[in-house]
Backbone as CSV, one residue per row, in Angstrom:
resi,resn,N_x,N_y,N_z,CA_x,CA_y,CA_z,C_x,C_y,C_z
1,MET,0.820,-1.291,-0.079,-0.031,0.030,-0.046,0.781,1.294,0.101
2,ASN,2.024,1.247,0.855,2.832,2.411,0.787,3.457,2.669,-0.564
3,ASN,3.922,1.695,-1.289,4.441,1.809,-2.588,3.500,2.303,-3.498
4,LEU,2.258,2.066,-3.434,1.115,2.375,-4.153,0.796,3.888,-3.909
5,ALA,0.837,4.286,-2.648,0.686,5.635,-2.375,1.870,6.623,-2.839
6,LYS,2.884,6.015,-2.771,4.049,6.845,-3.481,3.906,7.011,-4.826
7,SER,3.437,5.910,-5.468,3.248,6.072,-7.017,2.205,7.051,-7.346
8,ALA,0.968,6.970,-6.637,-0.114,7.787,-6.807,0.356,9.313,-6.455
9,CYS,1.168,9.474,-5.436,1.671,10.862,-5.182,2.540,11.471,-6.158
10,ARG,3.391,10.619,-6.713,4.287,11.054,-7.930,3.390,11.474,-9.116
11,HIS,2.362,10.695,-9.322,1.500,10.911,-10.560,0.715,12.222,-10.248
12,LEU,0.218,12.496,-9.075,-0.469,13.740,-8.801,0.419,14.833,-8.862
13,LEU,1.580,14.703,-8.363,2.519,15.863,-8.183,3.167,16.338,-9.473
14,ARG,3.199,15.526,-10.444,3.826,15.857,-11.668,3.337,17.101,-12.264
15,PRO,1.933,17.185,-12.632,1.443,18.469,-13.148,1.454,19.557,-12.121
16,VAL,1.258,19.349,-10.786,1.244,20.406,-9.936,2.731,21.052,-9.801
17,ILE,3.807,20.123,-9.715,5.104,20.714,-9.669,5.431,21.505,-11.092
18,SER,4.908,20.982,-12.167,5.009,21.646,-13.432,4.656,23.149,-13.254
19,VAL,3.364,23.427,-12.659,2.974,24.771,-12.432,3.772,25.527,-11.543
20,LEU,4.096,24.842,-10.417,4.820,25.461,-9.316,6.105,26.052,-9.769
21,LEU,6.854,25.183,-10.521,8.117,25.641,-11.259,7.963,26.882,-12.035
22,ARG,6.956,26.849,-12.913,6.606,27.990,-13.632,6.179,29.178,-12.855
23,ALA,5.883,29.024,-11.565,5.451,30.173,-10.740,6.594,30.504,-9.838
24,GLY,7.776,29.891,-10.050,9.005,30.257,-9.342,8.963,29.714,-7.811
25,PHE,8.219,28.591,-7.674,7.960,28.103,-6.247,8.984,27.038,-6.041
26,THR,9.975,27.152,-5.099,11.029,26.195,-4.841,10.600,24.876,-4.125
27,TRP,11.435,23.962,-4.261,11.324,22.762,-3.439,11.210,22.941,-1.945
28,LYS,11.994,23.864,-1.494,12.077,24.165,-0.077,10.802,24.914,0.346
29,GLU,10.185,25.817,-0.467,8.935,26.381,-0.096,7.873,25.171,-0.074
30,PHE,7.814,24.342,-1.049,6.911,23.181,-1.148,7.011,22.295,0.044
31,SER,8.291,22.014,0.441,8.408,21.169,1.530,7.959,21.777,2.833
32,MET,8.143,23.078,3.039,7.617,23.693,4.201,6.082,23.751,4.309
33,VAL,5.384,24.099,3.102,3.972,24.158,2.950,3.531,22.636,3.109
34,SER,4.157,21.653,2.710,3.665,20.364,2.843,3.613,19.961,4.321
35,ARG,4.880,20.229,5.044,4.827,19.972,6.431,3.609,20.675,7.271
36,GLU,3.452,21.975,6.851,2.469,22.730,7.540,1.010,21.980,7.359
37,MET,0.802,21.574,6.182,-0.616,20.925,5.839,-0.690,19.522,6.336
38,TYR,0.526,18.809,6.552,0.397,17.561,7.264,-0.002,17.756,8.715
39,VAL,0.592,18.701,9.343,0.145,19.185,10.652,-1.339,19.583,10.897
40,ASP,-1.793,20.364,9.861,-3.098,20.957,9.881,-4.067,19.845,9.669
41,VAL,-3.767,18.957,8.681,-4.924,17.845,8.494,-4.870,16.916,9.626
42,ALA,-3.663,16.478,10.018,-3.574,15.516,11.181,-4.266,16.172,12.549
43,THR,-4.100,17.325,12.656,-4.806,17.995,13.844,-6.310,18.099,13.663
44,ARG,-6.718,18.285,12.535,-8.149,18.555,12.375,-8.995,17.154,12.181
45,GLU,-8.344,16.186,11.558,-9.141,15.011,11.211,-8.913,13.811,11.981
46,TYR,-7.915,13.812,13.066,-7.573,12.585,13.610,-7.716,12.871,15.107
47,GLY,-8.378,13.686,15.597,-8.642,13.873,17.008,-9.712,12.984,17.482
48,ILE,-9.898,12.792,18.826,-10.756,11.945,19.478,-12.059,12.712,19.847
49,GLU,-13.358,12.257,19.477,-14.531,12.899,19.804,-14.565,14.310,19.445
50,GLY,-14.062,14.629,18.265,-14.069,15.907,17.579,-13.045,16.958,18.133
51,ARG,-12.297,16.496,19.014,-11.128,17.394,19.616,-10.050,17.427,18.635
52,PRO,-9.201,18.452,18.782,-7.876,18.542,17.906,-7.048,17.447,18.385
53,THR,-6.337,16.885,17.459,-5.383,15.782,17.727,-4.261,16.419,18.660
54,ASN,-3.776,15.624,19.696,-2.874,16.096,20.480,-1.386,16.020,19.781
55,ILE,-0.432,16.753,20.281,0.757,16.973,19.594,1.521,15.637,19.372
56,SER,1.535,14.762,20.338,2.252,13.436,20.226,1.660,12.683,19.181
57,ARG,0.371,12.552,18.936,-0.239,11.796,17.938,0.102,12.320,16.485
58,VAL,-0.088,13.714,16.516,0.276,14.397,15.173,1.704,13.986,14.820
59,ALA,2.597,14.032,15.777,3.977,13.659,15.543,4.105,12.211,14.998
60,ILE,3.480,11.324,15.573,3.407,9.980,15.105,2.863,9.761,13.770
61,LEU,1.685,10.407,13.436,1.023,10.275,12.152,1.894,10.956,11.081
62,THR,2.584,12.038,11.243,3.220,12.823,10.204,4.670,12.514,10.061
63,GLY,5.287,12.010,11.061,6.765,11.584,11.105,7.523,12.839,11.508
64,LEU,6.989,13.955,11.809,7.579,15.122,12.228,7.928,15.094,13.880
65,SER,8.915,15.891,14.310,9.167,15.850,15.644,8.141,16.689,16.489
66,ARG,7.889,16.447,17.658,6.996,17.267,18.534,7.276,18.851,18.471
67,LYS,8.538,19.167,18.344,9.018,20.458,18.266,8.424,21.000,16.845
68,GLN,8.654,20.317,15.792,8.189,20.734,14.571,6.665,20.911,14.491
69,VAL,6.068,19.873,15.103,4.545,19.994,15.227,4.210,21.277,15.900
70,ARG,4.793,21.606,17.016,4.308,22.821,17.761,4.656,24.115,16.864
71,GLU,5.859,24.026,16.222,6.178,25.257,15.484,5.170,25.438,14.323
72,HIS,4.725,24.432,13.673,3.776,24.567,12.566,2.481,24.887,12.966
73,ARG,2.122,24.398,14.316,0.740,24.779,14.809,0.771,26.451,15.070
74,ARG,1.874,26.829,15.571,2.070,28.298,15.889,1.876,29.088,14.509
75,GLN,2.467,28.630,13.530,2.259,29.288,12.189,0.753,29.215,11.639
76,LEU,0.128,28.022,11.969,-1.289,28.028,11.437,-2.033,28.860,12.359
77,GLU,-1.841,29.037,13.525,-2.767,29.864,14.461,-2.444,31.304,14.106
78,ASP,-1.317,31.624,13.699,-0.921,33.074,13.349,-0.730,33.214,11.873
79,ARG,-1.497,33.505,11.061,-1.420,33.615,9.689,-0.650,34.903,9.261
80,THR,-0.260,35.766,10.212,0.490,36.822,9.885,1.929,36.449,9.881
81,ALA,2.205,35.258,10.263,3.636,34.853,10.330,4.125,34.611,8.897
82,ASP,5.302,35.032,8.695,5.899,34.998,7.319,6.314,33.475,6.978
83,ASP,5.456,32.717,6.187,5.664,31.368,5.970,6.278,31.269,4.656
84,SER,6.928,32.399,4.079,7.625,32.152,2.858,8.954,33.017,2.866
85,GLY,9.700,32.927,4.029,10.862,33.613,4.315,11.977,33.545,3.253
86,SER,12.800,34.419,3.295,13.801,34.691,2.126,14.619,33.392,2.031
87,PHE,14.731,32.628,3.133,15.556,31.376,3.065,15.091,30.462,2.136
88,TYR,13.694,30.404,2.021,13.035,29.468,1.223,12.849,30.021,-0.252
89,MET,13.148,31.245,-0.513,12.914,31.765,-1.941,13.853,31.269,-2.900
90,ASN,13.532,31.191,-3.984,14.485,30.991,-5.110,15.376,32.289,-5.265
91,PRO,16.630,32.117,-5.920,17.613,33.247,-5.992,16.991,34.425,-6.739
92,ALA,16.222,34.274,-7.728,15.682,35.375,-8.404,14.694,36.089,-7.656
93,THR,13.798,35.355,-6.829,12.851,36.020,-6.002,13.659,36.783,-4.908
94,ARG,14.697,36.251,-4.297,15.408,36.912,-3.366,16.035,38.293,-3.763
95,VAL,16.489,38.226,-5.085,17.019,39.480,-5.622,15.977,40.432,-5.757
96,ILE,14.861,40.042,-6.329,13.740,41.136,-6.643,13.327,41.629,-5.187
97,THR,13.221,40.745,-4.200,12.758,41.191,-2.899,13.682,42.034,-2.250
98,GLY,15.001,41.812,-2.394,16.025,42.666,-1.906,16.030,44.031,-2.567
99,TRP,15.826,43.992,-3.938,15.881,45.211,-4.735,14.577,46.275,-4.221
100,HIS,13.546,45.554,-3.800,12.406,46.360,-3.409,12.562,46.862,-1.813
101,GLU,13.159,46.000,-1.027,13.047,46.117,0.312,14.433,46.561,1.047
102,ASP,15.544,46.289,0.520,16.841,46.816,0.992,17.132,48.250,0.768
103,PRO,17.253,48.949,1.795,17.616,50.515,1.552,18.812,50.711,0.651
104,ASP,19.542,49.930,0.674,20.780,50.170,-0.195,20.358,50.086,-1.723
105,PHE,19.280,49.536,-1.989,18.850,49.422,-3.403,17.454,50.021,-3.603
106,SER,16.824,50.529,-2.724,15.598,51.026,-2.814,15.258,52.445,-2.004
107,THR,14.166,53.127,-2.367,13.833,54.193,-1.581,12.387,54.069,-1.114
108,GLU,12.068,54.083,0.152,10.775,53.859,0.709,10.024,52.679,-0.130
109,GLY,10.493,51.575,-0.235,9.868,50.498,-0.932,9.834,50.449,-2.360
110,ARG,10.419,51.547,-2.976,10.429,51.599,-4.441,11.937,51.251,-4.927
111,PRO,12.071,50.304,-5.934,13.350,49.841,-6.381,14.111,51.055,-7.110
112,ASN,15.289,51.320,-6.748,16.152,52.200,-7.495,16.533,51.848,-8.735
113,GLU,16.810,52.728,-9.781,17.541,52.165,-10.943,19.017,52.025,-10.621
114,LEU,19.579,50.857,-11.027,20.886,50.479,-10.625,21.916,50.470,-11.793
115,ALA,22.902,50.831,-11.488,24.143,50.791,-12.533,24.489,49.312,-12.597
116,PRO,25.004,48.861,-13.759,25.354,47.513,-13.755,26.563,47.117,-12.983
117,ARG,27.337,48.149,-12.711,28.638,47.765,-11.837,28.820,48.986,-10.876
118,GLY,29.673,48.792,-9.902,30.044,49.811,-8.959,29.294,49.499,-7.632
119,GLU,29.440,50.660,-6.726,28.882,50.631,-5.505,27.372,50.648,-5.552
120,ARG,26.698,49.865,-4.761,25.301,49.787,-4.746,24.638,49.589,-6.168
121,SER,25.290,48.669,-6.767,24.900,48.472,-8.313,24.135,47.197,-8.344
122,PHE,23.731,46.769,-9.539,23.145,45.634,-9.863,23.973,44.395,-9.412
123,ALA,25.190,44.614,-9.766,26.275,43.490,-9.410,26.336,43.260,-7.954
124,ASP,26.294,44.388,-7.107,26.224,44.223,-5.718,24.911,43.531,-5.266
125,LEU,23.763,43.919,-5.822,22.600,43.289,-5.499,22.636,41.690,-5.675
126,LEU,23.146,41.418,-6.841,23.169,39.842,-7.095,24.190,39.148,-6.103
127,ALA,25.420,39.936,-5.805,26.302,39.266,-4.920,25.609,39.050,-3.572
128,ARG,24.770,40.095,-3.072,24.233,39.994,-1.716,22.982,38.904,-1.712
129,TYR,22.365,38.751,-2.828,21.013,37.973,-2.788,20.902,36.917,-3.661
130,GLY,21.910,36.620,-4.567,21.784,35.709,-5.610,22.430,34.310,-5.229
131,GLY,22.934,34.198,-3.981,23.423,32.932,-3.507,24.535,32.375,-4.448
132,ASP,24.554,31.117,-4.742,25.638,30.565,-5.527,25.488,30.549,-6.993
133,ILE,24.423,31.033,-7.462,23.928,31.097,-8.907,24.911,32.101,-9.557
134,PRO,25.517,31.713,-10.684,26.340,32.690,-11.480,25.529,33.952,-11.854
135,PRO,26.205,35.135,-11.541,25.524,36.331,-11.822,25.154,36.429,-13.218
136,VAL,25.983,36.069,-14.132,25.588,36.098,-15.637,24.317,35.354,-15.894
137,ALA,24.163,34.039,-15.292,22.942,33.313,-15.559,21.749,33.882,-14.805
138,LEU,21.866,34.467,-13.784,20.772,34.950,-12.933,20.357,36.289,-13.812
139,GLU,21.229,37.126,-14.196,20.781,38.238,-14.901,20.071,37.883,-16.227
140,LYS,20.516,36.972,-16.862,19.894,36.452,-18.132,18.444,36.032,-17.844
141,GLU,18.346,35.309,-16.783,16.925,34.762,-16.539,16.079,35.933,-16.246
142,LEU,16.447,36.939,-15.382,15.688,38.029,-15.090,15.244,39.030,-16.311
143,ARG,16.174,38.961,-17.142,15.856,39.732,-18.440,15.015,38.944,-19.292
144,ARG,15.207,37.597,-19.416,14.329,36.782,-20.263,12.742,36.932,-19.731
145,THR,12.543,36.938,-18.539,11.264,36.837,-17.940,10.562,38.324,-17.824
146,GLY,11.421,39.327,-18.152,10.781,40.619,-18.125,10.880,41.253,-16.784
147,VAL,11.638,40.697,-15.896,11.620,41.324,-14.500,12.505,42.470,-14.399
148,ILE,13.514,42.686,-15.202,14.349,43.759,-15.307,14.444,44.234,-16.794
149,GLU,14.766,45.522,-16.968,14.959,46.081,-18.348,16.041,47.122,-18.109
150,GLU,16.582,47.307,-19.387,17.814,48.404,-19.372,17.329,49.633,-19.912
151,ALA,17.368,50.742,-19.311,17.000,52.103,-19.687,17.994,52.600,-20.645
152,ASP,17.546,53.739,-21.373,18.418,54.218,-22.397,19.853,54.689,-21.926
153,ASN,19.795,54.935,-20.745,21.052,55.491,-20.207,21.953,54.375,-19.611
154,GLY,21.526,53.113,-19.870,22.294,51.888,-19.395,21.927,51.444,-18.028
155,MET,21.088,52.121,-17.275,20.754,51.870,-15.932,19.718,50.770,-16.027
156,LEU,19.699,49.908,-14.950,18.791,48.756,-14.960,17.674,49.008,-13.911
157,ARG,16.412,48.740,-14.370,15.329,49.005,-13.484,14.326,47.723,-13.223
158,ALA,13.785,47.551,-12.159,12.941,46.237,-11.890,11.472,46.739,-12.415
159,THR,10.850,45.962,-13.272,9.675,46.178,-13.779,8.541,45.304,-13.218
160,LYS,9.013,44.318,-12.421,8.027,43.460,-11.860,8.448,43.181,-10.369
161,ARG,7.292,42.929,-9.490,7.558,42.682,-8.068,7.682,41.165,-7.746
162,VAL,7.232,40.255,-8.726,7.160,38.874,-8.598,7.819,38.273,-9.728
163,PHE,8.685,37.264,-9.267,9.428,36.528,-10.360,8.647,35.165,-10.656
164,MET,8.111,35.046,-11.979,7.401,33.931,-12.288,8.022,33.546,-13.752
165,PRO,8.748,32.432,-13.729,9.532,32.094,-14.945,8.634,31.991,-16.162
166,GLU,7.467,31.663,-16.062,6.540,31.467,-17.316,5.620,32.480,-17.409
167,GLY,5.583,33.424,-16.606,4.634,34.639,-16.717,3.277,34.366,-16.159
168,LEU,3.062,33.411,-15.257,1.715,32.966,-14.726,1.309,34.191,-14.008
169,ASP,-0.107,34.378,-14.053,-0.705,35.618,-13.312,-1.241,35.044,-12.011
170,GLU,-1.622,35.934,-11.084,-2.161,35.576,-9.842,-3.553,34.928,-9.969
171,GLN,-4.382,35.335,-10.858,-5.738,34.819,-10.917,-5.619,33.275,-11.473
172,TYR,-4.627,33.012,-12.388,-4.419,31.555,-12.683,-3.962,30.786,-11.606
173,LEU,-3.120,31.274,-10.749,-2.730,30.528,-9.560,-3.758,30.194,-8.562
174,ARG,-4.644,31.194,-8.441,-5.797,31.009,-7.453,-6.759,30.047,-8.118
175,LEU,-7.027,29.998,-9.248,-7.942,28.981,-9.907,-7.274,27.609,-9.813
176,PHE,-5.963,27.561,-10.159,-5.303,26.264,-10.127,-5.489,25.635,-8.744
177,GLY,-5.193,26.289,-7.706,-5.298,25.839,-6.297,-6.722,25.467,-5.905
178,ALA,-7.681,26.369,-6.384,-9.112,26.001,-6.058,-9.532,24.730,-6.783
179,HIS,-9.340,24.735,-8.023,-9.853,23.614,-8.965,-9.298,22.270,-8.395
180,ILE,-7.971,22.202,-8.252,-7.396,20.990,-7.690,-7.766,20.657,-6.454
181,HIS,-8.024,21.644,-5.547,-8.533,21.381,-4.225,-9.884,20.705,-4.196
182,ASP,-10.791,21.327,-5.163,-12.211,20.932,-5.042,-12.228,19.357,-5.549
183,LEU,-11.538,19.086,-6.524,-11.543,17.595,-7.109,-11.080,16.799,-6.020
184,ALA,-9.708,17.059,-5.462,-9.184,16.243,-4.523,-10.037,16.169,-3.194
185,SER,-10.639,17.160,-2.844,-11.442,17.155,-1.670,-12.825,16.206,-1.805
186,THR,-13.413,16.121,-3.002,-14.317,15.194,-3.246,-13.934,13.773,-3.152
187,MET,-12.732,13.449,-3.833,-12.151,12.106,-3.861,-11.766,11.706,-2.351
188,SER,-11.218,12.616,-1.482,-10.895,12.397,-0.269,-12.194,11.911,0.602
189,TYR,-13.211,12.817,0.409,-14.650,12.502,1.027,-15.026,11.183,0.688
190,ASN,-14.964,10.771,-0.540,-15.501,9.562,-1.066,-14.769,8.467,-0.529
191,ALA,-13.491,8.504,-0.080,-12.789,7.426,0.435,-13.154,6.920,1.791
192,ARG,-13.893,7.881,2.414,-14.421,7.611,3.848,-15.983,7.578,4.086
193,ALA,-16.612,8.065,3.024,-18.090,8.359,3.101,-18.918,7.061,2.883
194,ASP,-20.146,7.050,3.513,-21.058,6.044,3.316,-21.816,6.272,1.952
195,GLN,-22.095,7.574,1.872,-22.860,7.995,0.745,-21.880,9.021,-0.085
196,PRO,-21.072,8.433,-0.939,-20.166,9.349,-1.658,-20.798,10.384,-2.575
197,ARG,-20.001,11.495,-2.792,-20.362,12.505,-3.670,-20.211,12.045,-5.273
198,PHE,-20.950,12.717,-6.066,-20.821,12.325,-7.528,-19.362,12.515,-7.969
199,GLN,-18.677,11.518,-8.578,-17.387,11.893,-9.179,-17.043,10.763,-10.230
200,ARG,-17.288,11.151,-11.474,-17.090,10.260,-12.565,-16.069,10.793,-13.763
201,ALA,-15.721,9.839,-14.434,-14.837,10.403,-15.591,-15.083,9.302,-16.805
202,ALA,-15.098,9.846,-18.026,-15.109,9.114,-19.244,-13.797,9.211,-19.995
203,SER,-13.211,8.051,-20.215,-11.929,8.137,-21.022,-11.797,6.770,-21.714
204,ALA,-10.820,6.888,-22.614,-10.426,5.787,-23.489,-8.854,5.789,-23.727
205,GLU,-8.200,4.631,-23.784,-6.793,4.577,-23.846,-6.186,4.574,-25.230
206,LYS,-7.097,4.189,-26.205,-6.435,4.065,-27.582,-7.316,4.851,-28.538
207,VAL,-7.327,6.076,-28.425,-8.120,7.011,-29.426,-7.037,7.655,-30.434
208,PRO,-7.253,7.708,-31.713,-6.424,8.327,-32.523,-6.064,9.794,-32.304
209,VAL,-4.935,10.175,-32.336,-4.595,11.435,-31.912,-5.441,12.612,-32.737
210,ALA,-5.708,12.169,-33.990,-6.424,13.101,-34.880,-7.906,13.388,-34.505
211,ILE,-8.333,12.370,-33.639,-9.802,12.560,-33.041,-9.825,13.361,-31.867
212,ALA,-8.811,13.566,-31.165,-8.710,14.240,-29.915,-9.424,15.680,-30.091
213,ALA,-9.004,16.369,-31.032,-9.409,17.674,-31.079,-10.848,17.814,-31.358
214,LYS,-11.487,16.790,-32.027,-12.925,16.718,-32.313,-13.567,16.519,-31.017
215,PHE,-13.159,15.588,-30.305,-13.666,15.229,-28.829,-13.723,16.424,-27.994
216,HIS,-12.554,17.236,-28.026,-12.353,18.378,-27.182,-13.579,19.463,-27.548
217,GLN,-13.766,19.551,-28.930,-14.796,20.480,-29.137,-16.365,20.054,-28.619
218,ILE,-16.419,18.766,-28.695,-17.709,18.172,-28.163,-17.795,18.492,-26.653
219,VAL,-16.768,18.242,-25.941,-16.623,18.449,-24.463,-16.958,20.083,-24.223
220,ARG,-16.243,20.817,-25.087,-16.371,22.240,-24.834,-17.756,22.768,-25.066
221,LYS,-18.364,22.267,-26.053,-19.693,22.777,-26.446,-20.809,22.107,-25.428
222,GLN,-20.745,20.868,-25.194,-21.885,20.220,-24.425,-21.512,20.590,-22.863
223,GLY,-20.197,20.594,-22.520,-19.851,20.982,-21.200,-20.184,22.394,-20.778
224,GLN,-20.027,23.306,-21.717,-20.453,24.760,-21.423,-22.036,24.769,-21.398
225,GLU,-22.696,24.188,-22.137,-24.152,24.060,-22.019,-24.640,23.521,-20.684
226,LEU,-23.937,22.513,-20.310,-24.390,21.831,-19.066,-24.091,22.867,-17.786
227,LEU,-22.873,23.425,-17.813,-22.568,24.223,-16.788,-23.375,25.639,-16.786
228,GLN,-23.818,25.979,-17.895,-24.693,27.073,-17.891,-26.164,26.857,-17.244
229,ARG,-26.510,25.648,-17.467,-27.915,25.258,-16.817,-27.693,25.143,-15.327
230,LEU,-26.577,24.534,-15.014,-26.325,24.315,-13.461,-26.114,25.704,-12.840
231,ASP,-25.340,26.570,-13.515,-25.106,27.939,-12.911,-26.433,28.612,-12.703
232,ALA,-27.320,28.629,-13.712,-28.639,29.266,-13.531,-29.400,28.532,-12.357
233,TRP,-29.265,27.280,-12.321,-30.016,26.643,-11.175,-29.504,27.208,-9.852
234,LEU,-28.143,27.298,-9.634,-27.458,27.687,-8.443,-27.813,29.231,-8.194
235,ALA,-27.883,30.031,-9.136,-28.302,31.361,-8.991,-29.642,31.509,-8.440
236,GLN,-30.554,30.717,-8.882,-31.923,30.788,-8.402,-32.180,30.288,-6.959
237,HIS,-31.193,29.642,-6.376,-31.242,29.030,-5.069,-30.249,29.585,-4.128
238,GLU,-29.653,30.728,-4.542,-28.856,31.394,-3.564,-29.642,31.881,-2.423
239,ALA,-29.012,31.822,-1.082,-29.615,32.224,0.020,-30.073,33.678,0.126
240,THR,-31.274,33.958,0.568,-31.739,35.367,0.641,-31.925,35.647,2.153
241,THR,-31.708,34.720,3.017,-32.045,34.989,4.421,-30.833,34.676,5.305
242,ASN,-30.785,34.565,6.444,-29.558,34.202,7.336,-29.533,32.818,7.566
243,GLU,-30.011,31.897,6.808,-29.912,30.459,6.974,-28.653,30.089,6.970
244,ALA,-28.292,28.897,7.367,-27.000,28.256,7.124,-26.643,28.063,5.624
245,VAL,-25.548,28.438,5.299,-25.044,28.368,3.872,-23.795,27.373,3.748
246,THR,-23.566,26.924,2.552,-22.382,26.219,2.170,-21.937,26.426,0.805
247,ARG,-20.789,26.111,0.409,-20.291,26.318,-0.908,-20.472,24.854,-1.659
248,ILE,-21.088,24.884,-2.820,-21.201,23.743,-3.659,-20.885,24.040,-5.119
249,GLY,-20.691,23.090,-5.912,-20.306,23.367,-7.280,-20.010,22.085,-8.177
250,VAL,-19.596,22.303,-9.326,-19.354,21.135,-10.188,-18.322,21.682,-11.208
251,GLY,-17.493,20.774,-11.601,-16.335,21.144,-12.569,-16.327,20.105,-13.716
252,ILE,-16.104,20.607,-14.960,-15.981,19.694,-16.054,-14.727,20.068,-16.830
253,TYR,-13.872,19.046,-17.244,-12.641,19.358,-17.822,-12.315,18.234,-18.826
254,PHE,-11.524,18.606,-19.896,-11.076,17.696,-20.849,-9.547,17.457,-20.468
255,PHE,-9.224,16.194,-20.604,-7.757,15.903,-20.510,-7.191,15.016,-21.557
256,GLN,-5.847,15.111,-21.685,-5.264,14.419,-22.810,-3.751,14.215,-22.343
257,ASP,-3.205,13.032,-22.292,-1.957,12.722,-21.864,-1.007,13.495,-22.839
258,GLU,0.076,14.290,-22.272,0.859,15.001,-23.192,1.809,14.104,-23.911
259,ASP,2.242,13.112,-23.285,3.141,12.100,-24.155,2.422,11.491,-25.439
260,ALA,1.263,11.217,-25.271,0.437,10.736,-26.454,0.235,11.828,-27.338
261,ALA,-0.029,13.042,-26.985,-0.291,14.187,-27.731,0.862,14.576,-28.631
262,ALA,2.000,14.156,-28.206,3.338,14.671,-28.904,3.565,13.958,-30.242
């Protein structure tokens, strides 16, 4: 069972990590968030008679030490705690953050234009925050992603506050997290429920690649029509009083294995 869980986890994480890498999210950040969520779920879902799980049991379930469990619980209780400290940032993010926050390179939170070389220059910024990444490689990546640009006078300016290697926007990342969460939550619920929620899929293993686009159009058309009907139904049944409410919904998506599509 443990090997099967590992295999399922790898399969699940491949597309997730693909997006996280494009968002500039490092494995250290992922590791920290993962530990925090292990503590959160173990605390919420494995207590006795509805009470939060005690620290010792959380440590046993998660494999973390009691000290680590206490630390992550404090972070969960205080969301103002900085859970993405500079130690966990990728080098490009550290450079951009330093450019905006270090008074040697900024003025009242606004990044200064920097000379390529010299005192308090871009070279100094890279030396201070770039870690062991070669400065030439780091500068090339920042230019490629449009994070920095060169002015007519040769000075360098920061054009973005966030480093995302593939230019993902914040709205996409919110939707990514929400949609993956919704599907995974339904499947998690179904694993332990006597009356599982609806969750079905239709797929075939040996469909000609040339047919995939046609099927996609069918899904797009019929899926949109169904979603519009369901959305109208939900709109008609939104609460208008102070009665108890909950969030419900349905998602439809087309999928195609990338390897087969190549």
